[in-house]
C-alpha positions in Angstrom: 0.0 0.0 0.0 1.4 3.4 -1.0 1.7 6.3 1.5 -0.8 8.2 -0.6 -3.3 5.4 -0.5 -2.8 5.0 3.3 -3.4 8.7 3.9 -6.5 8.7 1.7 -8.0 5.8 3.6 -7.4 7.5 7.0 -9.2 10.7 6.0 -12.3 11.4 8.1 -15.6 12.2 6.3 -16.4 15.3 8.4 -18.1 17.3 5.6 -20.8 14.9 4.3 -23.8 16.8 2.9 -22.1 20.2 3.1 -21.3 22.5 0.2 -17.9 24.2 -0.2 -17.1 27.0 -2.6 -13.5 27.3 -3.6 -11.9 30.1 -5.6 -8.7 29.5 -7.4 -9.7 25.8 -7.5 -7.9 25.0 -10.7 -4.4 24.7 -9.3 -2.2 24.8 -6.3 -3.7 25.1 -2.8 -7.2 25.5 -4.3 -7.0 22.2 -6.2 -5.5 20.4 -3.3 -8.3 21.8 -1.1 -11.0 20.7 -3.6 -9.6 17.2 -3.5 -9.4 17.1 0.3 -12.9 18.6 0.9 -14.5 16.2 -1.6 -12.7 13.3 0.0 -14.4 14.3 3.3 -17.8 14.2 1.6 -18.4 17.8 0.6 -20.1 19.0 -2.5 -17.4 21.2 -4.1 -18.1 24.2 -6.3 -14.8 25.0 -8.1 -14.5 28.7 -9.1 -11.6 29.7 -11.4 -11.0 32.3 -14.1 -9.2 29.5 -16.1 -12.1 27.6 -17.5 -10.1 24.5 -18.6 -8.3 24.1 -15.2 -11.5 24.8 -13.3 -13.6 22.3 -15.3 -10.9 19.6 -14.9 -10.8 20.1 -11.1 -14.6 20.0 -10.9 -14.8 16.8 -12.9 -12.0 15.2 -10.8 -13.8 15.8 -7.5 -17.3 15.2 -8.9 -18.4 18.8 -8.2 -19.6 21.8 -10.1 -17.7 24.5 -12.0 -18.3 28.2 -12.3 -16.0 30.5 -14.3 -15.4 33.6 -12.1 -13.4 36.7 -12.2 -13.1 37.3 -8.5 -12.8 41.0 -9.0 -16.3 41.2 -10.6 -19.1 41.5 -8.1 -21.8 40.1 -10.3 -19.7 37.0 -11.2 -18.9 36.4 -7.5 -22.6 36.6 -6.6 -23.3 34.2 -9.4 -20.7 31.7 -8.1 -22.3 31.5 -4.6 -25.8 31.4 -6.1 -24.7 28.5 -8.3 -23.6 26.6 -5.2 -26.9 27.3 -3.5 -29.0 26.4 -6.6 -27.0 23.2 -7.3 -26.7 21.8 -3.8 -29.1 23.8 -1.5 -26.6 25.4 0.8 -23.4 27.3 1.2 -21.6 25.8 4.2 -17.9 26.6 3.5 -16.3 29.4 1.5 -12.6 29.0 0.9 -11.7 32.4 -0.6 -8.3 31.5 -2.0 -7.7 33.1 -5.4 -4.7 35.3 -5.5 -1.7 36.5 -7.6 1.9 37.4 -6.9 3.2 39.0 -10.1 6.9 39.9 -10.7 6.2 43.6 -11.0 5.1 43.7 -7.3 8.4 44.2 -5.7 10.0 46.8 -3.4 7.8 49.9 -2.7 10.6 51.9 -4.5 10.0 49.8 -7.7 6.3 48.9 -7.7 4.1 51.1 -9.8 0.6 52.1 -8.9 -1.0 49.9 -11.6 0.8 46.8 -10.2 -0.2 47.8 -6.6 -3.9 48.2 -7.6 -4.0 45.0 -9.6 -2.7 42.9 -6.7 -5.1 44.6 -4.2 -8.1 43.9 -6.4 -7.3 40.2 -6.9 -6.0 39.4 -3.4 -8.1 41.7 -1.1 -11.1 43.1 -2.9 -12.0 39.6 -4.1 -12.1 38.3 -0.5 -14.4 41.2 0.4 -16.7 40.3 -2.5 -16.7 36.6 -1.7 -17.5 37.2 2.0 -20.2 39.7 1.0 -21.8 37.1 -1.2 -21.4 34.1 1.1 -22.5 35.6 4.4 -26.2 36.1 3.5 -26.5 32.4 2.5 -24.9 31.3 5.8 -27.0 33.7 7.9 -30.2 32.2 6.5 -29.1 28.7 7.4 -27.5 29.7 10.8 -24.1 28.3 10.2 -21.0 28.5 8.0 -17.2 28.5 7.9 -15.3 31.1 5.8 -11.6 30.6 5.3 -9.8 33.4 3.7 -6.3 32.8 2.3 -3.9 35.3 3.9 -0.2 34.5 4.4 2.5 34.3 7.0 3.7 37.6 5.5 0.6 39.2 7.1 2.4 38.8 10.5 6.0 39.3 9.4 8.1 41.6 7.3 10.5 40.7 4.5 13.6 42.4 3.1 12.8 40.8 -0.3 9.5 42.6 -0.5 6.4 42.1 -2.5 4.8 45.2 -1.1 1.3 45.0 -2.5 1.0 41.3 -1.9 2.1 41.7 1.7 -0.3 44.6 2.3 -3.2 42.7 0.7 -2.6 39.7 3.0 -2.5 41.9 6.0 -5.8 43.3 4.9 -7.3 39.8 4.5 -6.2 39.0 8.1 -7.7 42.2 9.6 -11.0 41.8 7.6 -11.3 38.1 8.6 -11.0 39.0 12.3 -13.6 41.7 12.1 -16.1 39.5 10.2 -15.5 36.6 12.6 -16.4 38.9 15.5 -19.4 40.5 13.8 -21.1 37.3 12.6 -20.1 34.9 15.4 -23.6 34.9 16.9 -25.1 34.0 13.5 -23.2 30.8 13.6 -20.6 31.9 11.1 -16.9 31.5 11.7 -14.3 33.5 9.7 -10.6 32.7 9.9 -7.6 33.7 7.9 -5.4 30.8 6.8 -1.8 31.9 6.8 0.4 29.5 4.9 4.1 29.7 4.7 5.8 29.3 1.3 4.1 26.5 -0.5 5.5 24.3 -3.4 2.9 25.4 -5.9 3.2 26.5 -9.6 2.9 30.1 -8.5 5.9 29.8 -6.2 7.8 27.7 -8.7 7.3 30.3 -11.4 8.3 33.2 -9.1 11.5 31.5 -7.8 12.5 30.1 -11.2 13.0 33.7 -12.2 14.9 34.5 -9.1 16.7 31.5 -7.5 18.5 33.8 -5.1 15.2 35.0 -3.7 14.1 31.4 -3.2 17.3 30.5 -1.4 17.0 33.5 0.9 13.5 32.4 1.9 14.2 28.7 2.3 17.0 29.2 4.7 14.6 30.8 7.3 12.2 27.8 7.4 12.9 25.6 10.4 11.5 22.6 8.6 14.1 23.1 5.9 11.5 22.8 3.0 8.5 24.5 1.5 5.1 23.2 2.4 3.2 20.9 0.0 -0.3 22.0 -1.1 -1.8 18.9 0.5 -0.6 20.0 3.9 -2.4 23.4 3.6 -5.5 21.6 2.3 -5.5 19.5 5.5 -5.7 22.8 7.5 -8.5 24.0 5.3 -10.5 20.8 6.0 -10.0 21.3 9.7 -11.2 24.9 9.6 -14.2 23.8 7.4 -15.3 21.1 9.8 -16.9 21.1 13.2 -13.6 20.0 14.7 -12.7 23.7 14.6 -16.1 24.8 16.1 -14.4 27.2 18.6 -11.8 28.6 16.2 -12.9 32.0 15.0 -11.5 35.4 14.0 -8.0 34.3 14.1 -4.8 33.9 12.0 -4.3 30.2 11.5 -0.6 29.8 10.7 0.6 26.8 8.8 4.2 27.9 8.1 6.6 25.2 9.3 7.6 27.4 12.2 9.0 30.3 10.1 7.0 33.0 12.0 8.3 31.7 15.3 11.9 31.4 14.4 14.8 33.6 15.6 17.4 31.3 14.2 16.9 28.0 12.4 18.3 24.6 13.5 21.8 23.7 12.3 
């Protein structure tokens, strides 16, 4: 029996009958989360701007696909309405879509257009997704919203991506406020804060700048980047009732990087 098979067989089915909406579901953390939530019994609605990747993900997990530009309010509303119309509820919203373009760099080099584009995709999209999901969850008296922030929301970096960092800090602050505001409606809102993850986005970024990759890797106590499946496991926990008293917090899954003063030798 392979390790992968063994892990799959040991997964609990904590989400049977629940509906999860995932943005950025076509690749990386989003795809890994779609697979994990589906394996735990959830009906998964895969949202992505890449129609081919999104459809492939939905077919793989036996879910539904909706093409969505997460910066477009009408398309975001339609995504969550699709989930409700198809499966009858919106129980989990994993607001995960994001970008990290190369022209987002030091504040001294990053232009206003690049700044605004990253803010729109990484922060405004989370605002729009929460705004669309919460009314569905209030009607049913329950829900878990998981917003992808980052460990950079709680740390600073000398190799800066200024708009990315600022956007993730905004996601964290917004998640805290929403978690407090809607707690008595049965809705939990948490900010998932991954460390560097071995995804196509990171691989592309670091292939262009190996020195930047090396400078980041040396600070991770675990000595490696996370795998998307490890982040997906945290998503499944936050989506499930196992995290019923986890709310309005930064949920760090970073291999210890944010707690490190020096790394092991």
